[in-house]
PDB file with SEQRES, HELIX, SHEET and CRYST1 records, atoms N, CA, C and O in Angstrom:
SEQRES   1 A   51  MET ASP ALA MET LEU ASN GLU ALA LYS GLY PHE TRP GLU          
SEQRES   2 A   51  VAL GLY LEU LYS HIS LEU VAL LYS GLU LEU PRO ASP PHE          
SEQRES   3 A   51  ASP LEU VAL ILE ASP GLU LEU ARG HIS GLY PHE ARG GLU          
SEQRES   4 A   51  SER SER VAL VAL ASN SER THR LYS ARG SER ASN SER              
HELIX    1 AA1 ASP A    2  VAL A   14  1                                  13    
HELIX    2 AA2 PHE A   26  ASN A   50  1                                  25    
CRYST1    1.000    1.000    1.000  90.00  90.00  90.00 P 1           1          
ATOM      1  N   MET A   1      82.507  90.545  47.313  1.00  0.00           N  
ATOM      2  CA  MET A   1      83.805  90.904  47.018  1.00  0.00           C  
ATOM      3  C   MET A   1      83.860  92.157  46.024  1.00  0.00           C  
ATOM      4  O   MET A   1      84.690  93.048  46.201  1.00  0.00           O  
ATOM      5  N   ASP A   2      82.999  92.185  45.036  1.00  0.00           N  
ATOM      6  CA  ASP A   2      82.848  93.324  44.115  1.00  0.00           C  
ATOM      7  C   ASP A   2      82.461  94.571  44.912  1.00  0.00           C  
ATOM      8  O   ASP A   2      83.001  95.648  44.656  1.00  0.00           O  
ATOM      9  N   ALA A   3      81.643  94.465  45.762  1.00  0.00           N  
ATOM     10  CA  ALA A   3      81.189  95.705  46.575  1.00  0.00           C  
ATOM     11  C   ALA A   3      82.422  96.221  47.233  1.00  0.00           C  
ATOM     12  O   ALA A   3      82.686  97.423  47.205  1.00  0.00           O  
ATOM     13  N   MET A   4      83.193  95.338  47.832  1.00  0.00           N  
ATOM     14  CA  MET A   4      84.361  95.859  48.658  1.00  0.00           C  
ATOM     15  C   MET A   4      85.442  96.423  47.669  1.00  0.00           C  
ATOM     16  O   MET A   4      86.124  97.384  48.025  1.00  0.00           O  
ATOM     17  N   LEU A   5      85.611  95.856  46.456  1.00  0.00           N  
ATOM     18  CA  LEU A   5      86.451  96.472  45.508  1.00  0.00           C  
ATOM     19  C   LEU A   5      85.996  97.856  45.046  1.00  0.00           C  
ATOM     20  O   LEU A   5      86.763  98.798  44.851  1.00  0.00           O  
ATOM     21  N   ASN A   6      84.698  97.882  44.894  1.00  0.00           N  
ATOM     22  CA  ASN A   6      84.081  99.214  44.407  1.00  0.00           C  
ATOM     23  C   ASN A   6      84.279 100.258  45.475  1.00  0.00           C  
ATOM     24  O   ASN A   6      84.545 101.415  45.151  1.00  0.00           O  
ATOM     25  N   GLU A   7      84.163  99.898  46.725  1.00  0.00           N  
ATOM     26  CA  GLU A   7      84.409 100.870  47.844  1.00  0.00           C  
ATOM     27  C   GLU A   7      85.831 101.254  47.925  1.00  0.00           C  
ATOM     28  O   GLU A   7      86.149 102.422  48.151  1.00  0.00           O  
ATOM     29  N   ALA A   8      86.757 100.250  47.736  1.00  0.00           N  
ATOM     30  CA  ALA A   8      88.178 100.542  47.600  1.00  0.00           C  
ATOM     31  C   ALA A   8      88.579 101.434  46.472  1.00  0.00           C  
ATOM     32  O   ALA A   8      89.390 102.348  46.619  1.00  0.00           O  
ATOM     33  N   LYS A   9      87.983 101.145  45.324  1.00  0.00           N  
ATOM     34  CA  LYS A   9      88.220 102.020  44.194  1.00  0.00           C  
ATOM     35  C   LYS A   9      87.865 103.521  44.382  1.00  0.00           C  
ATOM     36  O   LYS A   9      88.564 104.426  43.927  1.00  0.00           O  
ATOM     37  N   GLY A  10      86.766 103.703  45.062  1.00  0.00           N  
ATOM     38  CA  GLY A  10      86.333 105.034  45.415  1.00  0.00           C  
ATOM     39  C   GLY A  10      87.399 105.721  46.213  1.00  0.00           C  
ATOM     40  O   GLY A  10      87.746 106.862  45.908  1.00  0.00           O  
ATOM     41  N   PHE A  11      87.936 105.074  47.227  1.00  0.00           N  
ATOM     42  CA  PHE A  11      89.001 105.566  48.172  1.00  0.00           C  
ATOM     43  C   PHE A  11      90.149 105.789  47.316  1.00  0.00           C  
ATOM     44  O   PHE A  11      90.725 106.875  47.376  1.00  0.00           O  
ATOM     45  N   TRP A  12      90.563 104.838  46.488  1.00  0.00           N  
ATOM     46  CA  TRP A  12      91.743 104.930  45.693  1.00  0.00           C  
ATOM     47  C   TRP A  12      91.719 106.261  44.839  1.00  0.00           C  
ATOM     48  O   TRP A  12      92.723 106.971  44.765  1.00  0.00           O  
ATOM     49  N   GLU A  13      90.632 106.548  44.249  1.00  0.00           N  
ATOM     50  CA  GLU A  13      90.434 107.710  43.370  1.00  0.00           C  
ATOM     51  C   GLU A  13      90.330 108.934  44.185  1.00  0.00           C  
ATOM     52  O   GLU A  13      90.975 109.923  43.839  1.00  0.00           O  
ATOM     53  N   VAL A  14      89.592 108.965  45.217  1.00  0.00           N  
ATOM     54  CA  VAL A  14      89.322 110.286  45.968  1.00  0.00           C  
ATOM     55  C   VAL A  14      90.435 110.469  47.058  1.00  0.00           C  
ATOM     56  O   VAL A  14      91.055 111.527  47.161  1.00  0.00           O  
ATOM     57  N   GLY A  15      90.648 109.423  47.838  1.00  0.00           N  
ATOM     58  CA  GLY A  15      91.553 109.528  48.991  1.00  0.00           C  
ATOM     59  C   GLY A  15      92.983 109.584  48.644  1.00  0.00           C  
ATOM     60  O   GLY A  15      93.757 110.269  49.313  1.00  0.00           O  
ATOM     61  N   LEU A  16      93.377 108.876  47.603  1.00  0.00           N  
ATOM     62  CA  LEU A  16      94.850 108.851  47.315  1.00  0.00           C  
ATOM     63  C   LEU A  16      95.370 109.759  46.243  1.00  0.00           C  
ATOM     64  O   LEU A  16      96.566 110.029  46.137  1.00  0.00           O  
ATOM     65  N   LYS A  17      94.400 110.239  45.420  1.00  0.00           N  
ATOM     66  CA  LYS A  17      94.769 110.972  44.242  1.00  0.00           C  
ATOM     67  C   LYS A  17      95.653 112.226  44.635  1.00  0.00           C  
ATOM     68  O   LYS A  17      96.642 112.506  43.959  1.00  0.00           O  
ATOM     69  N   HIS A  18      95.303 112.931  45.673  1.00  0.00           N  
ATOM     70  CA  HIS A  18      96.003 114.118  46.062  1.00  0.00           C  
ATOM     71  C   HIS A  18      97.378 113.763  46.791  1.00  0.00           C  
ATOM     72  O   HIS A  18      98.242 114.628  46.936  1.00  0.00           O  
ATOM     73  N   LEU A  19      97.536 112.518  47.220  1.00  0.00           N  
ATOM     74  CA  LEU A  19      98.719 112.084  47.919  1.00  0.00           C  
ATOM     75  C   LEU A  19      99.856 111.591  47.021  1.00  0.00           C  
ATOM     76  O   LEU A  19     101.035 111.690  47.361  1.00  0.00           O  
ATOM     77  N   VAL A  20      99.453 111.053  45.853  1.00  0.00           N  
ATOM     78  CA  VAL A  20     100.405 110.317  44.979  1.00  0.00           C  
ATOM     79  C   VAL A  20     100.423 111.137  43.677  1.00  0.00           C  
ATOM     80  O   VAL A  20      99.390 111.491  43.109  1.00  0.00           O  
ATOM     81  N   LYS A  21     101.641 111.409  43.250  1.00  0.00           N  
ATOM     82  CA  LYS A  21     101.830 112.248  41.995  1.00  0.00           C  
ATOM     83  C   LYS A  21     101.200 111.565  40.816  1.00  0.00           C  
ATOM     84  O   LYS A  21     100.433 112.173  40.070  1.00  0.00           O  
ATOM     85  N   GLU A  22     101.544 110.201  40.631  1.00  0.00           N  
ATOM     86  CA  GLU A  22     101.071 109.450  39.497  1.00  0.00           C  
ATOM     87  C   GLU A  22     100.393 108.213  39.982  1.00  0.00           C  
ATOM     88  O   GLU A  22     101.011 107.158  40.123  1.00  0.00           O  
ATOM     89  N   LEU A  23      99.152 108.342  40.233  1.00  0.00           N  
ATOM     90  CA  LEU A  23      98.322 107.188  40.783  1.00  0.00           C  
ATOM     91  C   LEU A  23      98.044 106.227  39.690  1.00  0.00           C  
ATOM     92  O   LEU A  23      97.416 106.563  38.686  1.00  0.00           O  
ATOM     93  N   PRO A  24      98.525 104.993  39.888  1.00  0.00           N  
ATOM     94  CA  PRO A  24      98.241 103.884  38.855  1.00  0.00           C  
ATOM     95  C   PRO A  24      96.816 103.589  38.775  1.00  0.00           C  
ATOM     96  O   PRO A  24      96.089 103.835  39.738  1.00  0.00           O  
ATOM     97  N   ASP A  25      96.350 103.066  37.668  1.00  0.00           N  
ATOM     98  CA  ASP A  25      95.025 102.688  37.475  1.00  0.00           C  
ATOM     99  C   ASP A  25      94.545 101.552  38.435  1.00  0.00           C  
ATOM    100  O   ASP A  25      95.124 100.466  38.434  1.00  0.00           O  
ATOM    101  N   PHE A  26      93.595 101.782  39.167  1.00  0.00           N  
ATOM    102  CA  PHE A  26      93.139 100.769  40.172  1.00  0.00           C  
ATOM    103  C   PHE A  26      92.911  99.438  39.628  1.00  0.00           C  
ATOM    104  O   PHE A  26      93.352  98.459  40.231  1.00  0.00           O  
ATOM    105  N   ASP A  27      92.197  99.304  38.434  1.00  0.00           N  
ATOM    106  CA  ASP A  27      91.890  98.035  37.927  1.00  0.00           C  
ATOM    107  C   ASP A  27      93.144  97.365  37.378  1.00  0.00           C  
ATOM    108  O   ASP A  27      93.180  96.135  37.345  1.00  0.00           O  
ATOM    109  N   LEU A  28      94.071  98.018  36.988  1.00  0.00           N  
ATOM    110  CA  LEU A  28      95.430  97.424  36.598  1.00  0.00           C  
ATOM    111  C   LEU A  28      96.098  96.789  37.856  1.00  0.00           C  
ATOM    112  O   LEU A  28      96.534  95.638  37.804  1.00  0.00           O  
ATOM    113  N   VAL A  29      96.171  97.504  38.922  1.00  0.00           N  
ATOM    114  CA  VAL A  29      96.721  97.159  40.068  1.00  0.00           C  
ATOM    115  C   VAL A  29      96.039  95.826  40.587  1.00  0.00           C  
ATOM    116  O   VAL A  29      96.732  94.857  40.898  1.00  0.00           O  
ATOM    117  N   ILE A  30      94.696  95.812  40.668  1.00  0.00           N  
ATOM    118  CA  ILE A  30      93.881  94.740  41.082  1.00  0.00           C  
ATOM    119  C   ILE A  30      94.210  93.544  40.231  1.00  0.00           C  
ATOM    120  O   ILE A  30      94.382  92.454  40.776  1.00  0.00           O  
ATOM    121  N   ASP A  31      94.309  93.682  38.910  1.00  0.00           N  
ATOM    122  CA  ASP A  31      94.570  92.578  37.957  1.00  0.00           C  
ATOM    123  C   ASP A  31      95.960  92.008  38.280  1.00  0.00           C  
ATOM    124  O   ASP A  31      96.129  90.793  38.376  1.00  0.00           O  
ATOM    125  N   GLU A  32      96.957  92.898  38.445  1.00  0.00           N  
ATOM    126  CA  GLU A  32      98.322  92.382  38.736  1.00  0.00           C  
ATOM    127  C   GLU A  32      98.411  91.648  40.023  1.00  0.00           C  
ATOM    128  O   GLU A  32      99.124  90.651  40.136  1.00  0.00           O  
ATOM    129  N   LEU A  33      97.662  92.152  41.042  1.00  0.00           N  
ATOM    130  CA  LEU A  33      97.674  91.346  42.409  1.00  0.00           C  
ATOM    131  C   LEU A  33      96.969  90.075  42.187  1.00  0.00           C  
ATOM    132  O   LEU A  33      97.475  89.091  42.727  1.00  0.00           O  
ATOM    133  N   ARG A  34      95.825  89.895  41.449  1.00  0.00           N  
ATOM    134  CA  ARG A  34      95.233  88.690  41.220  1.00  0.00           C  
ATOM    135  C   ARG A  34      96.197  87.708  40.474  1.00  0.00           C  
ATOM    136  O   ARG A  34      96.276  86.527  40.812  1.00  0.00           O  
ATOM    137  N   HIS A  35      96.876  88.203  39.518  1.00  0.00           N  
ATOM    138  CA  HIS A  35      97.812  87.323  38.734  1.00  0.00           C  
ATOM    139  C   HIS A  35      98.897  86.907  39.568  1.00  0.00           C  
ATOM    140  O   HIS A  35      99.336  85.763  39.448  1.00  0.00           O  
ATOM    141  N   GLY A  36      99.426  87.788  40.485  1.00  0.00           N  
ATOM    142  CA  GLY A  36     100.526  87.356  41.375  1.00  0.00           C  
ATOM    143  C   GLY A  36     100.058  86.311  42.359  1.00  0.00           C  
ATOM    144  O   GLY A  36     100.749  85.330  42.636  1.00  0.00           O  
ATOM    145  N   PHE A  37      98.873  86.543  42.878  1.00  0.00           N  
ATOM    146  CA  PHE A  37      98.365  85.514  43.861  1.00  0.00           C  
ATOM    147  C   PHE A  37      98.142  84.169  43.252  1.00  0.00           C  
ATOM    148  O   PHE A  37      98.343  83.134  43.887  1.00  0.00           O  
ATOM    149  N   ARG A  38      97.683  84.195  41.889  1.00  0.00           N  
ATOM    150  CA  ARG A  38      97.520  82.887  41.319  1.00  0.00           C  
ATOM    151  C   ARG A  38      98.803  82.242  41.041  1.00  0.00           C  
ATOM    152  O   ARG A  38      98.911  81.032  41.243  1.00  0.00           O  
ATOM    153  N   GLU A  39      99.782  82.924  40.600  1.00  0.00           N  
ATOM    154  CA  GLU A  39     101.206  82.354  40.453  1.00  0.00           C  
ATOM    155  C   GLU A  39     101.734  81.790  41.768  1.00  0.00           C  
ATOM    156  O   GLU A  39     102.332  80.717  41.836  1.00  0.00           O  
ATOM    157  N   SER A  40     101.467  82.608  42.839  1.00  0.00           N  
ATOM    158  CA  SER A  40     101.999  82.323  44.145  1.00  0.00           C  
ATOM    159  C   SER A  40     101.314  80.977  44.625  1.00  0.00           C  
ATOM    160  O   SER A  40     101.993  80.134  45.211  1.00  0.00           O  
ATOM    161  N   SER A  41     100.031  80.787  44.388  1.00  0.00           N  
ATOM    162  CA  SER A  41      99.332  79.607  44.763  1.00  0.00           C  
ATOM    163  C   SER A  41      99.850  78.364  44.023  1.00  0.00           C  
ATOM    164  O   SER A  41      99.946  77.269  44.577  1.00  0.00           O  
ATOM    165  N   VAL A  42     100.170  78.585  42.778  1.00  0.00           N  
ATOM    166  CA  VAL A  42     100.685  77.420  41.952  1.00  0.00           C  
ATOM    167  C   VAL A  42     101.928  76.949  42.409  1.00  0.00           C  
ATOM    168  O   VAL A  42     102.148  75.740  42.472  1.00  0.00           O  
ATOM    169  N   VAL A  43     102.868  77.901  42.775  1.00  0.00           N  
ATOM    170  CA  VAL A  43     104.183  77.685  43.262  1.00  0.00           C  
ATOM    171  C   VAL A  43     104.163  76.985  44.580  1.00  0.00           C  
ATOM    172  O   VAL A  43     104.875  76.005  44.797  1.00  0.00           O  
ATOM    173  N   ASN A  44     103.260  77.548  45.550  1.00  0.00           N  
ATOM    174  CA  ASN A  44     103.094  76.937  46.851  1.00  0.00           C  
ATOM    175  C   ASN A  44     102.516  75.534  46.760  1.00  0.00           C  
ATOM    176  O   ASN A  44     102.962  74.661  47.505  1.00  0.00           O  
ATOM    177  N   SER A  45     101.565  75.271  45.902  1.00  0.00           N  
ATOM    178  CA  SER A  45     100.976  73.879  45.853  1.00  0.00           C  
ATOM    179  C   SER A  45     101.992  72.996  45.204  1.00  0.00           C  
ATOM    180  O   SER A  45     102.006  71.826  45.587  1.00  0.00           O  
ATOM    181  N   THR A  46     102.823  73.354  44.306  1.00  0.00           N  
ATOM    182  CA  THR A  46     103.870  72.530  43.685  1.00  0.00           C  
ATOM    183  C   THR A  46     104.902  72.158  44.758  1.00  0.00           C  
ATOM    184  O   THR A  46     105.371  71.022  44.837  1.00  0.00           O  
ATOM    185  N   LYS A  47     105.223  73.121  45.547  1.00  0.00           N  
ATOM    186  CA  LYS A  47     106.291  72.855  46.646  1.00  0.00           C  
ATOM    187  C   LYS A  47     105.673  71.976  47.548  1.00  0.00           C  
ATOM    188  O   LYS A  47     106.395  71.051  47.919  1.00  0.00           O  
ATOM    189  N   ARG A  48     104.450  72.012  48.038  1.00  0.00           N  
ATOM    190  CA  ARG A  48     103.804  71.092  48.884  1.00  0.00           C  
ATOM    191  C   ARG A  48     103.705  69.655  48.317  1.00  0.00           C  
ATOM    192  O   ARG A  48     103.932  68.684  49.039  1.00  0.00           O  
ATOM    193  N   SER A  49     103.371  69.534  47.041  1.00  0.00           N  
ATOM    194  CA  SER A  49     103.225  68.187  46.471  1.00  0.00           C  
ATOM    195  C   SER A  49     104.613  67.484  46.272  1.00  0.00           C  
ATOM    196  O   SER A  49     104.701  66.256  46.240  1.00  0.00           O  
ATOM    197  N   ASN A  50     105.640  68.276  46.146  1.00  0.00           N  
ATOM    198  CA  ASN A  50     107.025  67.747  46.051  1.00  0.00           C  
ATOM    199  C   ASN A  50     107.657  67.377  47.329  1.00  0.00           C  
ATOM    200  O   ASN A  50     108.670  66.678  47.336  1.00  0.00           O  
ATOM    201  N   SER A  51     107.098  67.820  48.437  1.00  0.00           N  
ATOM    202  CA  SER A  51     107.721  67.541  49.780  1.00  0.00           C  
ATOM    203  C   SER A  51     107.458  66.184  50.176  1.00  0.00           C  
ATOM    204  O   SER A  51     107.886  65.761  51.250  1.00  0.00           O  
TER     205      SER A  51                                                      
END                                                                             
C-alpha cells in the first residue's frame, strides 16, 4: 500500500502541479480520506447492527 501511495504522490506532485492552481498537500488529502473512510465504516456498521 505504501508503495502505491508513494507512486501516487509522485504523480500528484509532477503530473497535477501544472494543472491545478493551488494543489493541496498530498499527505493532508490522504489523511482526510482515511479519516472519512473510518467515519463512514463506523456509521455503516452501526446502521447494520441496528437493522
